[in-house]
C-alpha positions in Angstrom: 14.5 -167.6 -69.5 18.1 -168.0 -70.7 17.9 -171.8 -70.6 14.5 -171.7 -72.3 15.8 -169.7 -75.3 19.0 -171.7 -75.6 16.7 -174.8 -76.2 14.4 -172.9 -78.5 17.4 -171.8 -80.6 18.7 -175.3 -80.9 15.2 -176.5 -81.9 14.9 -173.9 -84.7 18.3 -174.9 -86.0 17.4 -178.6 -86.2 14.5 -177.8 -88.5 16.9 -177.3 -91.4 18.8 -180.5 -90.7 16.1 -183.2 -90.0 13.3 -184.6 -92.1 10.1 -183.1 -90.7 7.9 -184.9 -93.2 8.3 -188.3 -91.5 7.8 -189.5 -87.9 11.5 -189.4 -86.8 11.5 -185.9 -85.4 8.3 -186.5 -83.5 9.6 -189.8 -82.1 12.7 -188.0 -80.9 10.5 -185.5 -79.0 8.6 -188.3 -77.4 11.9 -189.9 -76.3 13.1 -186.6 -74.8 9.9 -186.4 -72.7 10.3 -190.0 -71.6 13.9 -189.2 -70.5 12.7 -186.2 -68.6 10.1 -188.3 -66.8 12.7 -190.9 -65.9 15.0 -188.3 -64.5 12.3 -186.9 -62.2 11.0 -190.3 -61.2 14.4 -191.7 -60.2 15.7 -188.8 -58.2 16.6 -189.5 -54.5 15.7 -186.0 -53.4 12.8 -185.7 -51.0 9.7 -184.0 -52.4 9.0 -180.5 -51.1 6.5 -180.3 -48.2 3.2 -179.0 -49.3 1.3 -176.6 -47.2 -2.2 -175.2 -47.6 -2.1 -171.8 -49.3 -4.8 -169.2 -49.7 -6.2 -168.9 -53.2 -5.5 -165.7 -55.0 -8.7 -164.1 -56.5 -8.2 -163.1 -60.1 -9.5 -159.6 -59.5 -6.8 -159.0 -56.8 -3.9 -159.4 -59.2 -5.6 -157.3 -61.8 -6.2 -154.5 -59.3 -2.6 -154.7 -57.9 -0.8 -155.0 -61.2 -3.0 -154.3 -64.2 -0.2 -153.5 -66.5 1.4 -156.9 -65.8 -1.8 -158.7 -66.7 -2.3 -156.7 -69.8 1.4 -157.2 -70.8 1.1 -161.0 -70.4 -2.0 -161.1 -72.6 -0.3 -159.0 -75.3 2.9 -161.0 -75.2 0.9 -164.2 -75.6 -1.0 -162.8 -78.5 2.0 -161.5 -80.5 4.2 -164.4 -79.6 1.8 -167.1 -80.7 0.9 -165.2 -83.9 4.6 -164.7 -84.7 5.8 -168.3 -84.1 2.7 -170.0 -85.6 1.9 -167.8 -88.6 5.2 -166.3 -89.9 6.9 -169.6 -90.7 3.7 -170.8 -92.4 3.6 -167.7 -94.5 7.2 -168.0 -95.4 6.6 -171.6 -96.5 3.6 -170.6 -98.6 5.9 -168.0 -100.3 8.2 -170.8 -101.4 11.1 -169.9 -99.1 13.3 -172.9 -98.5 13.1 -174.6 -95.1 16.7 -173.8 -94.2 16.1 -170.1 -94.7 12.9 -170.3 -92.6 14.9 -172.1 -89.8 17.6 -169.5 -90.0 15.2 -166.6 -89.7 13.4 -168.1 -86.7 16.7 -169.0 -85.1 17.9 -165.4 -85.3 14.6 -164.2 -83.7 15.0 -166.7 -80.9 18.7 -165.8 -80.5 17.6 -162.1 -80.1 15.3 -163.1 -77.3 18.2 -164.9 -75.6 20.5 -162.0 -76.0 18.0 -159.5 -74.5 17.2 -161.4 -71.3 20.0 -160.4 -69.0 20.5 -156.7 -70.2 16.8 -156.0 -70.0 16.5 -157.7 -66.7 19.2 -155.4 -65.3 17.6 -152.4 -66.7 14.2 -153.3 -65.1 16.0 -153.8 -61.8 17.3 -150.2 -62.0 14.4 -148.3 -63.4 10.6 -148.3 -63.3 9.6 -151.6 -64.9 6.6 -150.0 -66.5 8.9 -147.6 -68.4 11.1 -150.5 -69.4 8.0 -152.3 -70.6 6.9 -149.3 -72.6 10.3 -149.1 -74.3 10.2 -152.8 -75.2 6.7 -152.4 -76.6 7.7 -149.4 -78.8 10.8 -151.2 -79.9 8.8 -154.2 -81.0 6.3 -152.0 -82.8 9.1 -150.2 -84.6 10.8 -153.4 -85.6 7.6 -154.9 -86.9 7.0 -151.8 -89.0 10.6 -151.9 -90.3 10.2 -155.5 -91.3 7.3 -154.6 -93.4 8.8 -151.6 -95.2 12.5 -152.6 -95.5 13.7 -154.7 -98.4 13.1 -158.4 -97.8 16.6 -159.5 -98.4 18.3 -161.8 -95.9 21.0 -159.4 -94.8 18.3 -156.9 -93.9 15.7 -159.2 -92.5 18.0 -161.1 -90.1 19.0 -158.1 -87.9 15.5 -156.8 -87.7 14.2 -160.3 -86.8 16.8 -160.4 -84.0 15.5 -157.1 -82.6 11.9 -158.3 -83.0 12.5 -161.5 -81.1 14.5 -159.7 -78.4 11.8 -157.1 -77.7 9.0 -159.7 -77.9 10.7 -162.3 -75.6 11.4 -159.9 -72.8 7.8 -158.6 -72.3 6.7 -161.5 -70.1 9.7 -161.5 -67.7 9.4 -157.8 -67.0 5.6 -158.1 -66.5 6.1 -161.0 -64.1 8.7 -159.0 -62.1 6.4 -156.0 -61.9 3.6 -158.2 -60.7 5.7 -159.7 -57.9 6.8 -156.2 -56.9 3.1 -155.4 -56.3 2.2 -158.6 -54.5 3.2 -160.1 -51.2 6.2 -162.5 -51.4 4.2 -165.5 -50.1 2.0 -165.3 -53.3 4.8 -166.1 -55.7 3.3 -169.3 -57.0 -0.2 -168.0 -57.3 0.8 -164.9 -59.1 3.0 -166.8 -61.5 0.3 -169.3 -62.3 -2.2 -166.6 -63.0 0.2 -164.7 -65.3 0.9 -168.0 -67.2 -2.9 -168.5 -67.5 -3.6 -165.1 -68.9 -0.6 -165.3 -71.2 -2.0 -168.7 -72.5 -5.4 -167.0 -73.2 -3.5 -164.5 -75.3 -1.7 -167.3 -77.1 -5.0 -168.8 -78.0 -6.5 -165.6 -79.4 -3.3 -164.6 -81.3 -3.4 -167.1 -84.2 -7.2 -166.9 -84.4 -7.1 -163.1 -85.0 -3.9 -163.3 -87.0 -5.3 -165.8 -89.6 -8.3 -163.5 -90.2 -6.1 -160.5 -90.6 -3.7 -162.4 -93.0 -6.7 -163.6 -95.1 -7.6 -160.0 -95.9 -4.3 -158.0 -95.6 -1.6 -160.6 -95.9 1.5 -160.8 -93.7 1.7 -157.0 -93.5 -1.6 -156.9 -91.7 -0.4 -159.4 -89.1 2.7 -157.2 -88.3 0.5 -154.1 -88.1 -1.8 -156.0 -85.6 1.1 -156.9 -83.4 2.5 -153.4 -83.6 -0.8 -151.9 -82.7 -1.2 -154.2 -79.7 2.3 -153.3 -78.3 1.8 -149.5 -78.9 -1.4 -149.7 -76.9 0.4 -151.6 -74.1 3.1 -148.9 -74.1 0.6 -146.1 -73.8 -1.1 -147.9 -70.8 2.2 -148.5 -69.1 3.3 -144.9 -69.5 0.0 -143.6 -68.3 0.0 -145.8 -65.2 3.5 -144.7 -64.4 2.4 -141.1 -64.3 -0.5 -141.9 -61.9 0.9 -144.5 -59.6 4.4 -144.4 -58.1 6.7 -147.4 -58.8 7.2 -149.9 -56.0 10.7 -150.1 -54.4 12.9 -152.8 -56.0 13.9 -155.1 -53.2 16.1 -158.2 -53.4 16.8 -161.1 -51.1 19.9 -163.2 -50.6 20.1 -166.2 -52.9 21.2 -169.6 -51.6 21.0 -173.2 -52.8 19.0 -175.2 -50.3 18.9 -178.9 -49.7 15.6 -180.7 -50.3 15.0 -181.0 -46.5 15.0 -177.2 -46.4 12.2 -176.8 -48.9 9.7 -175.4 -46.3 11.7 -172.1 -46.6 10.4 -171.8 -50.1 6.8 -172.2 -49.0 6.7 -169.9 -46.0 9.2 -167.1 -46.6 7.4 -164.5 -44.4 5.9 -166.5 -41.7 8.8 -168.9 -40.9 8.8 -170.2 -37.4 12.1 -172.1 -37.1 15.4 -170.3 -36.3 17.1 -170.9 -39.6 14.1 -169.5 -41.5 14.0 -166.4 -39.4 17.7 -165.8 -39.9 17.6 -166.1 -43.6 14.5 -164.0 -44.2 15.0 -161.5 -41.3 13.9 -158.0 -42.2 12.5 -158.8 -45.7 9.4 -156.8 -46.3 6.3 -158.2 -47.8 6.8 -156.4 -51.1 9.7 -158.3 -52.6 10.9 -158.6 -56.2 12.0 -162.0 -57.6 13.2 -160.7 -60.9 16.6 -162.3 -60.3 14.9 -165.6 -60.1 12.9 -165.0 -63.3 16.2 -164.3 -65.1 
């Protein structure tokens, strides 16, 4: 997540420096993708050994970690609405491109700054309570952005808080889901969370544009605040009914490509090295350290 937000910050900063009206910026993006493909294609590392895995029914994840699924949907909704519609609104208001880039840069930088502190908090406390706090913090920041003066010295700190709260919802949800599911379902759980988050990302701009057409940008922020308040209420309610799972960690080590079967069979390893590395690790295991 830290690496992702460093790149996002750099991208926002470049918006104010390059000509986005022409094809140069888009050609640069194509070139970066081509370089990435070359780097992967020319590596000498052996590919990981694939092993058949049991499919994870969608209902199983929803029953085991409903708040994680709901949180990913909400994060996708508010994230896509924010990044897609807020810059467009600012441009329609005649705000110069450099100011738009600076505002979005501050929001992304807030997301970067929040990753490690929030991750450590969620490792120490019930992740659902942490998620509720993040949701209420986002709702409060959204309401403040609507009612406070729209001057740059006021908007930038609030935008940093807004981006920080928004960008840490998904990692906490993912960590909570992995707490609730067996450790050998890491890939399946992560893929389903990405999928439901993507569904929320599709719905966000669709709903947001309709709200903005009738109530302006204020309506969009109220929509995002209402969604996060609802998520906070659900998270707190579930924490009162269901006890939090124990936060467990495993030792971290850099493995050579030849040792990749360890990553595919952490619980049922049959060779001596695998049994030594994962000896005594229960099925319920948190991977939040890897998410960070």
